Each structure stands twice: as C-alpha cells, then as structure tokens.
C-alpha positions as CSV (number, residue, x, y, z in Angstrom):
1,M,145.0,194.8,-53.6
2,S,147.3,193.0,-55.6
3,G,146.8,191.1,-58.0
4,G,148.2,188.1,-58.1
5,L,147.7,187.9,-54.1
6,F,144.1,187.5,-53.0
7,A,141.5,184.7,-53.2
8,I,137.7,184.9,-53.9
9,N,134.6,182.5,-53.9
10,R,134.0,181.5,-58.1
11,N,130.7,182.3,-57.7
12,Y,130.7,185.8,-56.4
13,F,133.6,186.3,-58.8
14,F,131.5,186.2,-61.6
15,E,128.8,187.4,-60.0
16,L,130.3,190.7,-59.8
17,G,131.6,190.8,-63.5
18,A,135.0,188.6,-63.4
19,Y,137.4,190.8,-65.6
20,D,137.1,193.7,-67.8
21,E,137.6,191.9,-70.7
22,G,138.0,195.2,-72.7
23,M,141.5,194.6,-70.8
24,E,144.9,193.8,-72.6
25,L,147.5,191.3,-70.8
26,W,148.7,192.8,-67.5
27,G,147.9,196.2,-65.6
28,A,145.4,197.9,-63.3
29,E,143.2,194.7,-63.2
30,N,144.0,194.6,-59.1
31,L,142.5,198.2,-58.7
32,E,139.0,198.1,-60.8
33,M,138.5,194.9,-58.5
34,S,139.3,196.6,-56.2
35,F,137.0,199.4,-56.4
36,R,134.2,197.1,-58.1
37,V,133.7,194.7,-54.8
38,W,134.1,197.6,-52.4
39,M,132.0,200.1,-54.4
40,C,128.8,197.6,-55.0
41,G,128.1,196.0,-51.9
42,G,131.3,193.6,-51.2
43,S,135.1,194.3,-49.2
44,L,138.4,192.9,-48.9
45,D,139.8,191.8,-46.1
46,I,143.5,191.7,-44.8
47,V,143.9,187.7,-43.2
48,P,147.0,188.5,-41.0
49,C,148.0,185.2,-40.9
50,S,147.9,183.9,-44.3
51,R,151.0,183.1,-46.0
52,V,151.5,183.6,-49.7
53,G,154.2,183.3,-52.1
54,H,154.9,185.6,-54.8
55,V,158.2,185.4,-57.5
56,F,159.2,188.8,-58.5
57,R,161.2,188.9,-62.0
58,A,163.9,190.8,-62.9
59,N,162.7,191.7,-65.7
60,N,158.7,191.9,-67.9
61,P,158.1,188.1,-68.8
62,Y,155.1,189.6,-70.6
63,L,155.3,190.9,-74.6
64,L,153.0,193.5,-75.3
65,P,150.9,193.5,-78.2
66,G,152.1,195.4,-80.5
67,G,154.1,197.6,-78.2
68,R,151.4,199.0,-76.6
69,D,151.1,200.3,-72.8
70,T,148.7,197.3,-71.6
71,H,148.7,199.0,-68.0
72,A,148.1,203.0,-69.6
73,L,144.5,201.4,-71.4
74,N,143.3,199.5,-68.6
75,A,144.1,202.6,-66.1
76,M,141.7,204.6,-68.5
77,R,139.1,202.2,-68.5
78,T,139.4,201.5,-65.0
79,A,139.0,206.0,-64.5
80,E,136.2,205.6,-67.1
81,V,133.9,203.3,-64.9
82,W,134.8,203.6,-61.6
83,L,136.2,207.2,-60.9
84,D,133.6,209.6,-62.3
85,D,134.4,213.2,-61.3
86,Y,137.9,211.9,-60.1
87,K,139.0,210.7,-63.3
88,R,140.5,214.7,-63.7
89,L,143.2,213.4,-60.9
90,F,143.6,210.3,-62.8
91,Y,144.7,212.2,-66.2
92,N,146.2,215.3,-64.6
93,H,149.1,212.8,-63.8
94,R,149.0,211.1,-66.8
95,S,148.2,213.9,-68.9
96,D,149.7,211.9,-71.8
97,L,146.7,210.0,-72.1
98,M,143.9,212.6,-72.4
99,G,142.4,212.1,-75.8
100,Q,143.6,208.1,-75.9
101,D,141.6,205.4,-77.1
102,Y,140.4,202.7,-74.5
103,G,137.8,201.3,-75.9
104,D,134.1,200.4,-75.5
105,V,133.3,200.6,-71.8
106,S,129.7,200.1,-72.6
107,S,129.1,196.9,-71.0
108,R,131.2,197.7,-67.9
109,K,129.4,200.8,-67.5
110,A,126.3,198.6,-67.7
111,L,127.4,196.1,-65.2
112,R,128.0,198.7,-62.6
113,R,124.5,199.7,-62.8
114,K,123.3,196.0,-63.2
115,L,124.8,195.9,-59.4
116,G,123.7,199.0,-57.9
117,C,127.2,200.0,-57.1
118,K,127.5,203.4,-55.6
119,S,129.7,206.5,-56.5
120,F,133.4,206.9,-56.0
121,R,132.8,209.4,-53.5
122,W,131.2,206.9,-51.4
123,Y,134.0,205.1,-51.6
124,L,136.4,208.0,-50.4
125,E,134.4,208.9,-47.7
126,N,134.3,205.8,-46.7
127,V,136.2,203.1,-47.4
128,F,139.3,205.5,-47.7
129,P,138.2,208.6,-45.6
130,Q,141.8,209.3,-44.9
131,K,142.8,210.1,-48.4
132,F,144.2,213.3,-48.9
133,I,142.2,214.5,-51.9
134,P,144.3,217.3,-53.6
135,D,142.2,219.6,-55.2
136,E,139.1,219.5,-52.3
137,N,139.4,221.0,-49.4
138,V,142.3,223.3,-49.6
139,L,143.6,226.7,-50.2
140,S,145.2,226.3,-53.9
141,F,146.0,223.0,-56.0
142,G,148.7,224.1,-58.8
143,K,151.7,225.5,-59.6
144,L,154.5,227.6,-57.0
145,R,155.6,229.6,-59.2
146,N,158.5,232.2,-58.2
147,V,158.5,235.5,-58.6
148,G,162.3,236.2,-59.3
149,T,163.3,233.6,-61.3
150,T,159.4,233.1,-63.3
151,M,160.4,229.2,-63.2
152,C,158.0,227.1,-60.7
153,V,158.5,224.5,-58.3
154,D,159.1,220.7,-59.5
155,T,159.4,217.4,-58.0
156,M,162.2,216.9,-60.4
157,G,161.1,213.1,-61.4
158,R,163.1,212.7,-58.2
159,D,161.9,209.3,-56.3
160,E,159.5,210.7,-54.2
161,N,159.7,208.0,-51.7
162,D,163.3,208.5,-50.8
163,L,162.8,212.1,-49.3
164,P,164.1,214.0,-52.5
165,A,165.0,217.1,-52.0
166,V,162.1,220.1,-54.2
167,G,163.9,221.4,-57.4
168,M,162.9,224.4,-59.3
169,Y,162.4,224.1,-63.0
170,S,161.0,226.1,-66.2
171,C,157.3,225.7,-65.9
172,Q,155.3,223.7,-67.8
173,D,151.7,224.0,-69.4
174,V,151.1,220.6,-68.5
175,S,153.3,218.7,-66.0
176,N,152.0,216.8,-62.9
177,S,155.5,216.6,-61.1
178,Q,154.6,221.1,-60.9
179,M,151.3,220.4,-59.2
180,F,151.3,221.0,-55.2
181,S,148.3,221.5,-52.7
182,V,148.0,224.1,-50.0
183,S,145.8,222.2,-46.7
184,K,144.0,223.9,-44.9
185,G,146.2,223.0,-42.3
186,K,148.8,225.3,-44.1
187,E,151.3,222.4,-45.5
188,I,152.2,222.4,-49.2
189,R,151.7,218.9,-50.3
190,R,152.1,216.5,-52.9
191,E,149.0,214.1,-51.8
192,D,150.5,212.5,-49.0
193,K,154.2,214.1,-49.6
194,C,154.4,217.3,-47.1
195,F,157.4,220.4,-47.6
196,D,159.7,219.7,-44.6
197,V,162.4,221.0,-42.9
198,G,164.5,219.1,-40.8
199,K,167.6,221.3,-39.7
200,R,168.5,224.4,-38.6
201,N,171.3,225.4,-40.2
202,E,170.7,229.1,-42.6
203,T,170.3,227.8,-45.4
204,I,168.5,224.5,-45.3
205,T,167.1,222.3,-48.1
206,V,163.8,221.2,-48.4
207,R,162.4,217.9,-48.8
208,L,159.4,216.3,-49.6
209,F,158.5,213.7,-46.3
210,D,155.6,211.5,-45.6
211,C,153.3,214.5,-44.1
212,H,152.2,213.7,-40.3
213,G,149.1,216.1,-39.5
214,D,151.1,217.2,-36.5
215,G,152.4,220.5,-37.7
216,G,155.7,221.8,-37.0
217,N,158.4,221.3,-39.6
218,Q,155.3,221.0,-42.1
219,V,153.4,224.0,-41.5
220,W,153.8,227.2,-43.5
221,T,152.2,230.6,-42.8
222,F,152.0,232.7,-46.3
223,G,152.2,236.6,-46.1
224,P,151.9,240.2,-47.8
225,G,153.6,240.1,-51.4
226,G,153.4,236.3,-51.7
227,V,156.5,235.1,-48.8
228,I,155.7,231.5,-47.6
229,M,157.8,231.5,-43.9
230,H,158.9,228.1,-42.5
231,S,156.5,228.8,-38.8
232,L,159.1,226.8,-36.6
233,T,161.9,228.5,-37.8
234,D,160.9,231.8,-39.4
235,K,162.4,231.3,-42.5
236,C,161.4,232.3,-46.1
237,L,161.0,229.9,-49.1
238,D,163.8,230.9,-51.6
239,A,164.2,229.9,-54.7
240,F,168.1,230.8,-55.1
241,T,171.1,229.5,-53.0
242,P,174.4,231.6,-54.0
243,G,176.7,229.8,-55.7
244,V,174.8,226.8,-57.1
245,P,174.3,226.6,-61.2
246,P,171.0,228.2,-62.0
247,D,170.3,224.3,-62.8
248,E,171.0,223.2,-59.9
249,Q,169.0,224.9,-57.7
250,D,166.7,223.4,-55.2
251,L,164.2,224.8,-52.9
252,V,165.8,226.3,-49.6
253,V,164.6,228.3,-46.6
254,T,166.9,230.6,-45.3
255,S,166.7,234.0,-43.7
256,C,164.0,236.7,-44.9
257,S,165.9,239.5,-46.9
258,G,162.6,240.6,-49.1
259,S,164.0,239.2,-51.9
260,P,162.0,238.4,-55.3
261,T,163.3,235.1,-55.4
262,Q,161.5,234.9,-51.9
263,R,158.2,235.6,-53.3
264,W,155.7,233.4,-54.9
265,M,152.6,232.9,-56.6
266,F,149.9,230.2,-56.4
267,E,148.1,229.2,-60.0
268,G,144.6,228.4,-58.2
269,A,144.9,229.9,-54.8
270,S,141.6,230.0,-53.0
271,Q,140.1,233.7,-51.6
272,E,141.2,232.6,-48.2
273,L,144.5,232.2,-49.2
274,N,144.7,235.2,-51.7
275,Q,143.5,237.4,-48.4
276,M,146.6,236.2,-46.7
277,L,148.8,237.5,-49.7
278,R,147.7,240.7,-49.7
C-alpha cells in the first residue's frame, strides 16, 4: 500500500504495533505495515469510490540524518523482521546492504510473536499467490553466461518498465542485474518481466516485456551444447551482432549457426535443465 494514502482505525493501529520506532524519517514503512496487517490477522481493502489528493514534489523534501539512506535502513528492518528466509531475495537485490547495521529489531520480533503472526510463506501462498518467486520451482536461477564471449546477460541498468533491450556485460561476482530465472514454463524471466521477441526479421533484438503466461513469443527451448532457441521463430539466442562494437552488443535471436556465441551456460541449473542441455 502507499504510505500516505491509507486509513486505519486508531485503536487497531496501536494494537498492531503502530510504526517501527527504529525506522528513520522515510521509506519502507508502508511495506512493513502492509506485511504486518496481512500476516497478523488483518486485511487491506481498496475502496474504488474513494478520492485522495496527493502532491508529489519535484525534489525530496526531507533532510536525511547524517546523509544516511533511511530507505535502505528501514527496508532492512522490514526484511529482518517479516520476510523470514525470503530475505535472501531482498539481499540478492541489495547485496550492498549485506552486513550493514539495521539496529535492534528484538522488540519488533517480540511483537510478531505476541500477535501470533503467520509466516511470510503463508503471505505468499494466501495473499499474493500469483507472485513469481525467482528461485523457487524454476529450472535455474542465476547468471546466464555466453560461451563464445564469456560475458553475461545483463539488464545494463535500463528501465525495466520501458521494454528495454537485454544487453551483455562482463560477468560480476555479485550483480542483481545479471540474475535471471528459467521458469517451468520455459520462460527466461526477471521476476515479472520475460525475454520476448516481437518481430520476424533475420536478426531480432530480445527485449523485456511483461510476462503474460500465454507462451508464444516468450517460450524458449533448450538443447544440447547450451543452445537456446526461440520456439516461435526457431532462431537461436546469440550474444553477437556483426558490425556492432563489443560494448554495445545487445542480446538477439538469429539463424542458428552453431557459433560459440549461440551457446550458453546456466548458473544454478536444475537436473531437469541439465538433461535438456546434454
């Protein structure tokens, strides 16, 4: 829920634990309260006929204490108290926060026990069952490395809501922008975004589109030698486009040639996927 656009009974607000007093200034308190409401016996309702005015400012109006990233601090506290084992995915996304100080959360964990709150797995299964979990019930989760270039598939920091082309970059030890899943439905996913090929040209750029679950442009087949073929066009995933500088290469599908740039290695591949690649 949006932190500035909700209404709650005053007594219930305090019975539920009010705000986490260990949080600072701004950020993530809306997520913490959302999880807490659902997991501790409440619910969030959307009122379609409500009207709420909200003024968005051009610049952040807050003076952050000591220049600290309060959103990061607050998000860590939320993850440590409410996400259980799923906090691994939070720290996978924000690996820079691993080992950082988030303060004492013992009183918030005690509150969770006192309220008899359910697990975060319960939340995922009952409140948000359609949520795709990147490392659960998948064929692989990790880096996708090209044999020919030894580089990895990378989002390149592009806005993933802007249908971006998928790029290639030197493989990093820890980099969220290089983490992808292969789903049981044979999609190559970045959570809710999927590799998609829309046109029928000889060489087609691969882009991230919203996953629709209907197959078609978002289904891939995986063959011997690490070949990835786009099911609809029978073209192969390739890390090299002739005439394009190495640092500007985007992921494409093109006619299958057996080139090393059309062979891939999967980090975290399941036994099922490894059998496909033999």
